[in-house]
N, C-alpha and C positions, 0 to 999 in steps of 0.2 A: 966593548963587545956589543955587537948588534943582536938583539933578541927578536928574530923574526919567527914565524910560525913553526918551521921545521926545527929550529934550535930549541924553542920553548917546549915543543912536543917531545923531543929527544931527552931534554933535561927532566921533564915530568915523568916520562917512562923510566928513566934511569933511577930516579929517587924512589919510585914505587917498587921497582925491581929490587933495589937494595934493601928496602924495608921488608919485602916478602922473603928475600933470601936470608936476612937476619932472623926473621921469625921461624923460617924453616929449619934453622940450626938448633932451635929449642925443642924440648920434648912435646910441644903442642902438636896436635894432629894436623896434617896437611889439609884435610877436608875443612877443618875449622878455619884455617888461615885463608883458604881460597873462597870460602862461602861467607865468612863474616868479616875478617880483618881487611882483606884486599878491597872489597867494595867500599867499605867505610874510608879507607885511605884514599881511594880515587875520588870519592865525593868530597871529602875534606880538602883534598888538593885542588880540585876544580873550583871550589868556593874561595879558597885562598888566592888562587890564580886570578879569578875575576876581581876580587878586592884589590889585589896588587896592581892589576891593569888600570882599574879606575883611579887608584891613588896616583899612579904614574901620570895618567892623563890630567888629573887635577894639578899636580906639581908642574907639569909642562905648560899648562895654561896660566897658572897663577903667578909665574915669574915674569 
């Protein structure tokens, strides 16, 4: 599977949406989810995406 920018963006948004949807099913307030949980999920996801891209570049060059 080729992970270009649109595919990666769609997968990223899907994972965040699933996380927010799962949290919305709990008794926690939606305001808390959208103001505290969602931004931290997005920042963490972007950091992990950047690390994953760099690791992939390293593996592609080192072989």
